[in-house]
C-alpha positions as CSV (number, residue, x, y, z in Angstrom):
1,L,-5.7,39.4,-76.6
2,T,-6.5,41.0,-73.4
3,S,-9.3,38.8,-72.7
4,I,-7.1,35.8,-73.3
5,H,-4.5,37.1,-70.9
6,I,-7.2,37.8,-68.1
7,A,-8.6,34.1,-68.7
8,Q,-5.2,32.7,-68.5
9,H,-4.5,34.7,-65.2
10,N,-7.6,33.6,-63.8
11,T,-7.0,29.9,-64.7
12,I,-3.5,30.2,-62.9
13,M,-5.0,31.8,-60.0
14,S,-7.6,29.2,-59.6
15,S,-5.1,26.3,-60.0
16,C,-2.8,28.1,-57.2
17,S,-6.1,28.4,-55.1
18,A,-6.8,24.8,-55.4
19,Q,-3.3,23.8,-54.7
20,S,-3.2,26.1,-51.7
21,S,-6.5,24.4,-50.3
22,I,-5.1,20.9,-50.9
23,K,-1.9,22.0,-49.2
24,F,-4.0,23.3,-46.3
25,A,-6.2,20.1,-46.0
26,I,-3.0,18.0,-46.0
27,I,-1.6,20.0,-43.1
28,V,-4.9,20.0,-41.2
29,F,-5.0,16.3,-41.7
30,S,-1.4,15.7,-40.5
31,I,-2.0,18.0,-37.5
32,L,-5.2,15.8,-36.6
33,C,-3.3,12.6,-37.1
34,I,-0.4,13.7,-35.0
35,T,-2.8,15.1,-32.3
36,S,-4.8,11.6,-32.4
37,F,-1.6,9.6,-31.9
38,V,-0.3,11.7,-29.2
39,F,-3.7,11.5,-27.5
40,F,-3.6,7.7,-28.0
41,V,-0.3,7.3,-26.5
42,E,-1.2,9.6,-23.7
43,S,-4.3,7.6,-22.9
44,S,-2.4,4.3,-23.1
45,M,0.2,5.6,-20.8
46,I,-2.6,6.8,-18.4
47,G,-4.0,3.3,-18.4
48,I,-0.7,1.5,-17.5
49,T,1.0,2.9,-14.5
50,S,3.4,1.7,-11.8
51,P,1.7,0.2,-8.8
52,A,3.6,2.8,-6.6
53,T,1.5,5.6,-8.3
54,C,-0.7,7.5,-6.0
55,H,-4.0,8.7,-7.3
56,D,-6.2,11.2,-6.0
57,Y,-9.3,9.9,-4.1
58,N,-12.7,11.5,-4.3
59,T,-14.7,10.4,-1.3
60,P,-18.2,9.2,-1.9
61,E,-20.7,12.0,-1.8
62,W,-22.8,10.3,0.9
63,S,-19.8,10.7,3.3
64,W,-19.6,14.4,2.9
65,G,-19.8,16.2,6.1
66,K,-19.9,13.0,8.2
67,L,-16.6,11.4,7.7
68,T,-14.3,14.5,7.8
69,N,-11.1,13.0,8.3
70,T,-10.4,11.9,4.8
71,P,-7.3,9.9,3.1
72,I,-5.3,13.2,2.0
73,H,-2.5,11.1,0.4
74,G,-5.0,9.3,-2.0
75,R,-4.8,5.6,-2.8
76,L,-2.9,3.0,-5.0
77,S,-4.5,0.9,-7.7
78,L,-3.5,-2.5,-6.8
79,A,-6.8,-4.5,-6.6
80,N,-9.0,-5.6,-9.6
81,L,-12.4,-3.8,-8.8
82,P,-15.2,-4.0,-8.8
83,T,-15.5,-7.4,-7.5
84,P,-18.5,-9.5,-8.6
85,I,-21.6,-10.6,-6.7
86,H,-22.6,-14.1,-7.2
87,K,-25.8,-15.9,-6.7
88,C,-25.6,-19.1,-5.2
89,P,-27.9,-22.1,-5.9
90,I,-31.2,-21.6,-4.1
91,N,-31.7,-25.1,-2.7
92,I,-28.4,-25.7,-1.0
93,G,-30.3,-26.8,2.1
94,Y,-28.4,-24.8,5.0
95,N,-31.3,-23.3,6.3
96,D,-35.2,-23.3,5.6
97,K,-35.3,-19.5,6.0
98,L,-32.7,-18.9,3.6
99,N,-34.2,-17.9,0.2
100,T,-31.4,-16.5,-1.7
101,L,-27.5,-16.3,-1.0
102,F,-25.5,-13.7,-2.6
103,I,-21.7,-13.6,-2.3
104,K,-19.5,-10.6,-2.7
105,R,-16.3,-12.0,-3.9
106,D,-13.6,-10.1,-2.3
107,D,-11.6,-13.2,-2.4
108,M,-11.1,-12.1,-6.2
109,T,-9.7,-8.8,-5.5
110,A,-6.3,-9.7,-6.8
111,G,-3.9,-12.7,-7.6
112,V,-2.8,-15.2,-4.9
113,E,-0.3,-13.0,-3.2
114,L,-2.6,-10.0,-2.8
115,G,-6.1,-11.4,-2.9
116,G,-8.6,-11.1,0.0
117,N,-10.1,-8.0,1.8
118,K,-6.6,-6.6,3.2
119,I,-5.6,-5.1,-0.4
120,R,-8.5,-2.7,-0.3
121,K,-7.1,-1.4,3.0
122,L,-3.4,-1.4,1.8
123,E,-4.2,0.8,-1.3
124,F,-4.6,3.6,1.2
125,L,-2.3,2.5,3.8
126,L,0.6,2.3,1.4
127,A,-0.4,5.4,-0.4
128,D,0.1,7.1,2.7
129,A,3.6,5.4,3.3
130,L,4.7,6.3,0.2
131,Q,3.7,10.0,0.3
132,K,5.5,10.4,3.7
133,R,8.7,8.9,2.3
134,H,8.8,5.8,4.4
135,D,11.2,3.1,3.1
136,C,9.8,0.0,4.8
137,V,6.6,-1.2,6.4
138,V,6.1,-3.3,9.8
139,T,2.9,-5.1,10.5
140,I,1.9,-8.1,12.8
141,G,-0.4,-11.1,12.8
142,G,-0.5,-14.8,13.3
143,E,1.9,-17.2,11.4
144,Q,-0.8,-17.8,8.8
145,S,-1.9,-14.1,8.6
146,N,-3.6,-13.1,5.3
147,H,-3.0,-9.6,6.0
148,C,0.9,-10.0,6.5
149,R,1.1,-12.0,3.3
150,A,-0.6,-9.3,1.4
151,T,1.2,-6.6,3.2
152,A,4.5,-8.2,2.2
153,A,3.7,-8.7,-1.4
154,A,2.1,-5.1,-1.9
155,A,5.1,-3.4,-0.2
156,R,7.5,-5.2,-2.7
157,M,5.3,-4.0,-5.4
158,V,5.6,-0.4,-4.6
159,G,9.2,-0.7,-3.5
160,L,9.1,-0.9,0.3
161,E,10.8,-3.4,2.4
162,P,8.6,-5.8,4.3
163,H,8.9,-6.7,7.9
164,L,6.4,-9.1,9.6
165,I,5.9,-9.8,13.3
166,L,4.3,-13.4,13.4
167,R,2.7,-15.0,16.5
168,A,3.8,-18.6,16.4
169,R,4.0,-21.5,19.0
170,R,7.2,-21.5,21.3
171,D,8.8,-24.4,19.6
172,K,8.8,-22.4,16.3
173,V,9.8,-18.9,17.3
174,E,13.5,-19.4,17.3
175,D,13.7,-22.2,14.4
176,N,13.2,-20.8,10.9
177,V,12.8,-24.3,9.5
178,K,10.1,-25.2,12.0
179,L,8.2,-22.1,11.4
180,G,7.5,-23.6,8.2
181,Y,6.8,-22.5,4.5
182,T,3.1,-23.6,4.0
183,G,0.3,-21.4,2.8
184,N,0.6,-17.8,3.5
185,L,4.1,-18.2,5.1
186,L,5.4,-19.6,1.7
187,F,4.4,-16.2,0.0
188,D,6.0,-14.2,2.8
189,R,9.1,-15.9,2.2
190,M,8.8,-15.7,-1.5
191,V,8.8,-11.9,-1.5
192,G,11.9,-11.9,1.0
193,A,9.9,-10.6,4.1
194,T,12.0,-10.2,7.1
195,I,10.2,-12.3,9.9
196,H,10.3,-11.2,13.5
197,T,8.5,-13.9,15.9
198,C,6.9,-13.8,19.3
199,T,4.8,-16.4,21.2
200,P,1.1,-16.0,21.8
201,G,1.8,-15.3,25.5
202,E,4.2,-12.5,24.6
203,Y,1.7,-11.2,22.3
204,G,-1.0,-11.1,25.0
205,R,1.3,-9.6,27.6
206,F,3.0,-6.7,25.5
207,G,0.2,-6.1,22.9
208,S,0.4,-5.5,19.2
209,H,1.2,-1.8,19.4
210,A,4.1,-2.3,21.7
211,L,5.5,-5.1,19.6
212,L,5.2,-2.8,16.5
213,D,7.0,-0.1,18.3
214,T,9.8,-2.5,19.3
215,V,10.6,-3.5,15.7
216,C,10.2,0.0,14.3
217,N,12.6,1.4,16.8
218,E,15.2,-1.3,16.0
219,L,15.0,-0.5,12.3
220,R,15.2,3.4,13.1
221,M,18.4,2.8,14.8
222,K,19.7,1.1,11.7
223,G,18.8,4.2,9.7
224,K,15.5,3.0,8.3
225,N,12.2,5.0,8.2
226,P,9.5,2.3,9.2
227,Y,5.7,2.7,8.5
228,P,3.6,0.6,11.1
229,I,0.5,-0.9,10.1
230,P,-1.7,-2.3,12.8
231,V,-3.2,-5.8,13.0
232,G,-5.2,-6.4,9.8
233,G,-4.6,-2.9,8.5
234,S,-7.5,-1.9,10.8
235,N,-7.4,2.0,11.3
236,A,-8.8,5.1,10.0
237,I,-6.7,5.2,6.9
238,G,-7.2,1.5,6.2
239,S,-11.0,1.4,6.9
240,W,-11.6,3.8,3.9
241,G,-11.0,0.9,1.7
242,Y,-14.2,-0.4,2.8
243,I,-16.0,2.7,2.9
244,E,-15.1,2.8,-0.7
245,A,-16.1,-1.1,-1.0
246,V,-19.7,-0.2,0.2
247,N,-19.8,2.6,-2.4
248,E,-19.0,0.0,-4.9
249,L,-21.7,-2.4,-3.5
250,K,-24.3,0.3,-3.5
251,E,-23.9,1.1,-7.1
252,Q,-23.9,-2.6,-8.2
253,L,-27.2,-3.1,-6.1
254,E,-28.7,-0.1,-7.5
255,A,-27.7,-0.8,-11.0
256,A,-29.5,-4.3,-10.7
257,Q,-32.3,-3.0,-8.7
258,Q,-31.7,-5.9,-6.3
259,D,-32.7,-5.6,-2.5
260,I,-30.6,-7.3,-0.1
261,D,-32.2,-8.1,3.4
262,H,-28.9,-9.1,5.4
263,I,-25.1,-8.5,4.9
264,V,-23.0,-11.0,6.8
265,F,-19.1,-10.9,7.1
266,A,-16.2,-12.4,9.3
267,C,-14.7,-10.0,11.7
268,G,-11.0,-10.4,12.8
269,S,-9.5,-7.0,13.6
270,G,-12.4,-4.6,13.1
271,G,-11.2,-2.5,10.3
272,T,-13.4,-4.2,7.6
273,A,-16.4,-4.3,10.0
274,A,-16.0,-0.6,10.8
275,G,-16.1,0.3,7.0
276,I,-18.9,-1.9,6.1
277,T,-20.9,-0.9,9.2
278,I,-20.4,2.8,8.9
279,G,-20.6,2.8,5.1
280,V,-23.9,1.0,5.0
281,A,-25.4,3.2,7.6
282,L,-24.5,6.3,5.8
283,A,-24.6,5.1,2.0
284,F,-28.1,3.3,2.1
285,A,-29.9,5.9,4.1
286,N,-30.9,7.5,0.7
287,S,-30.7,4.8,-1.8
288,S,-33.0,3.4,-4.4
289,V,-32.6,-0.1,-2.7
290,S,-33.4,-1.0,0.8
291,L,-31.1,-0.6,3.8
292,P,-29.8,-4.2,4.7
293,C,-29.5,-5.4,8.3
294,V,-25.6,-5.7,9.0
295,H,-24.2,-8.9,11.1
296,A,-20.6,-9.5,11.9
297,V,-19.5,-12.8,13.2
298,G,-16.3,-12.5,15.4
299,V,-13.7,-15.2,14.9
300,C,-11.4,-14.1,17.9
301,D,-12.5,-11.5,20.5
302,D,-15.7,-10.9,22.0
303,P,-18.5,-8.7,20.5
304,D,-18.0,-6.0,22.9
305,Y,-14.5,-5.5,21.9
306,F,-15.8,-4.9,18.1
307,Y,-18.1,-2.5,19.2
308,E,-15.5,-0.6,20.8
309,E,-13.2,-1.0,17.7
310,I,-15.8,0.3,15.3
311,Y,-16.4,3.2,17.5
312,D,-12.8,4.0,17.8
313,I,-12.2,3.8,14.0
314,G,-15.3,5.8,13.3
315,R,-14.3,8.5,15.6
316,D,-10.8,8.7,14.1
317,M,-12.4,9.0,10.7
318,G,-14.4,12.2,12.0
319,L,-17.6,10.5,13.0
320,F,-19.1,10.4,16.5
321,V,-17.5,13.9,17.5
322,D,-20.8,15.5,18.6
323,I,-22.0,12.8,20.9
324,V,-20.8,11.1,24.0
325,K,-19.2,7.7,23.8
326,S,-22.1,5.7,25.3
327,D,-24.4,7.2,22.8
328,A,-22.1,6.5,20.1
329,L,-21.9,2.8,21.2
330,E,-25.6,2.5,21.0
331,Q,-25.5,3.9,17.6
332,V,-23.0,1.3,16.4
333,K,-25.1,-1.5,18.0
334,D,-28.1,-0.1,16.1
335,W,-26.1,-0.4,12.9
336,V,-24.6,-3.8,13.4
337,T,-25.0,-7.0,15.4
338,V,-21.8,-8.7,16.2
339,Y,-22.0,-12.5,17.1
340,Q,-19.3,-14.7,19.0
341,G,-18.3,-17.1,16.2
342,R,-14.7,-18.2,17.5
343,G,-15.6,-21.7,18.3
344,K,-12.5,-23.5,19.8
345,G,-10.4,-20.4,19.4
346,Y,-8.8,-18.2,16.7
347,A,-7.6,-20.4,13.8
348,V,-8.6,-23.5,15.5
349,S,-11.1,-25.7,13.5
350,T,-13.5,-28.1,14.6
351,A,-14.5,-31.0,12.4
352,E,-18.0,-29.6,11.8
353,E,-16.5,-26.4,10.5
354,L,-14.0,-28.1,8.0
355,T,-16.7,-30.4,6.9
356,F,-18.9,-27.3,6.2
357,C,-16.2,-25.6,4.1
358,R,-15.7,-28.8,2.0
359,R,-19.5,-29.3,1.6
360,F,-19.9,-25.5,0.7
361,S,-17.1,-25.8,-2.0
362,V,-19.0,-28.9,-3.4
363,D,-22.4,-27.1,-3.5
364,T,-21.4,-23.8,-4.9
365,G,-17.8,-24.1,-6.3
366,V,-16.6,-21.2,-3.8
367,V,-13.8,-22.0,-1.5
368,L,-14.1,-20.9,1.9
369,D,-11.0,-20.5,4.3
370,P,-11.1,-22.0,7.7
371,V,-10.2,-19.1,10.0
372,Y,-12.4,-16.5,8.7
373,S,-15.0,-16.9,6.0
374,G,-15.9,-20.6,6.5
375,K,-16.0,-20.3,10.3
376,A,-18.1,-17.2,10.0
377,L,-20.7,-18.6,7.7
378,Y,-20.7,-21.8,9.4
379,H,-21.5,-20.2,12.6
380,F,-24.1,-17.8,11.1
381,L,-26.0,-20.3,9.0
382,T,-26.1,-22.9,11.7
383,H,-26.4,-21.0,14.9
384,V,-27.5,-17.3,14.5
385,V,-30.3,-17.8,11.8
386,G,-31.9,-20.5,13.8
387,S,-31.8,-18.9,17.2
388,N,-32.9,-15.4,15.9
389,G,-36.0,-16.2,14.1
390,N,-37.5,-12.6,14.8
391,K,-34.7,-11.2,12.7
392,F,-34.7,-13.6,9.7
393,K,-38.2,-13.7,8.1
394,E,-39.1,-16.7,5.6
395,G,-37.5,-15.9,2.3
396,S,-34.8,-13.6,3.5
397,S,-31.9,-12.6,1.0
398,I,-28.4,-12.8,2.5
399,L,-25.3,-11.3,1.0
400,F,-22.2,-12.7,2.4
401,W,-19.1,-10.7,2.0
402,H,-16.2,-13.3,1.2
403,T,-13.0,-11.7,2.6
404,G,-10.7,-14.3,1.1
405,G,-7.9,-16.3,3.0
406,S,-8.2,-19.6,1.1
407,L,-4.4,-20.2,1.7
408,G,-5.3,-20.9,5.1
409,L,-6.5,-24.2,4.0
410,Y,-3.2,-25.5,3.3
411,D,-2.5,-25.5,7.1
412,K,-5.6,-27.8,7.6
413,G,-5.0,-30.4,4.9
414,D,-4.0,-33.1,7.5
415,D,-7.2,-32.3,9.6
416,M,-9.4,-32.6,6.4
417,L,-7.7,-35.6,4.8
418,D,-10.4,-38.2,5.7
419,D,-13.1,-36.1,4.7
420,L,-11.5,-35.1,1.4
421,L,-10.6,-38.5,0.4
422,T,-14.2,-39.6,0.9
423,C,-15.6,-36.7,-1.1
424,S,-13.1,-36.9,-3.9
425,P,-12.4,-40.8,-4.6
426,L,-9.6,-41.9,-6.8
427,N,-10.4,-44.3,-9.9
428,R,-7.6,-45.8,-11.4
429,M,-8.3,-46.1,-15.4
430,D,-8.4,-49.7,-16.7
431,L,-6.5,-48.9,-20.0
432,Y,-4.9,-52.5,-20.6
433,G,-8.0,-54.6,-19.6
434,K,-6.4,-56.0,-16.6
435,Q,-9.5,-55.8,-14.3
436,K,-11.9,-57.7,-16.7
């Protein structure tokens, strides 16, 4: 009888132990499920953030100890990065020495309202503005400024009020209707930017910094706290956008094990030029791919102006602190060659330049703008390569850094009309047999 009681007792204990194990397993499983769900939710929330969220920025390792003035307020995440590199058809016939043309598609950084090179700079500039508790931004440019359009749209995305100083003809500066609503101006108006106007003469007489100060002071008197952004977003903070862009390019080329002989881009205000020039010199010094030659085509000012601008921005980023200015300028000239490519003037297009833009679109499917990318690439391929035979050997590969700006084409539609109609004929379909 005792042995029976012991067996029953053991059976009961085994049953309890099994039930406890099952309960324990259920509890552990439940905890794991809850933990996984919370992790999933948190991961999802991390991936979807407000455009106004400032993220920590880790500078590229190759810049350590060289660019000491780093963006302490981080950056926003507004652009779609990395932008792709596209290889164009080889036999496009622009120059016999051109073997391969690659295009770094910074015209694809974002949607229509933000696209182009400026958004890379604005990620750093607007992060700085938000962290310093500014409530509005003021910037300046031409009436079809890509930078002003991108700044206005990005400012609205992060909750800042945009103010634009636009340089326009005298017959437009006091007439809001005559100022227009084409191209970039249309998007300026769509996001409700306040537009302040000046003539080209006033712009030259007072200078962009004084004009920015004037509007900022007016806003301060109204209780606002404005954040001034220079022409093109070109200063030490903004140029970090293209330091990071060079790091992006380096990683792409190394992953593909693709050497590039030459990098070419349009130069308008100097910030993109500073970032690319300094970035390439530092980043490719110890890379598994070759160090490319850097070429900037100025679409407005003279080359000496851009050399000075690259030096000034580089110094403000912490570079050139241990050498005299003359030596630093020589260093800049070793890193980049700047060519004069403005033609008839800033934003003034020749028939040849517009035809080149149209032809390039047909040959490659890539649209160039008439003010920056189209003018620069036209001048580079038709004038620079041919007249500098010692720099461009047979079979050279060229990467053109497309900085966007296609909205500027809307302002050139009438000038391109005859060429466009010839290139793109109309064919009325004969659906009723009337043409037989």
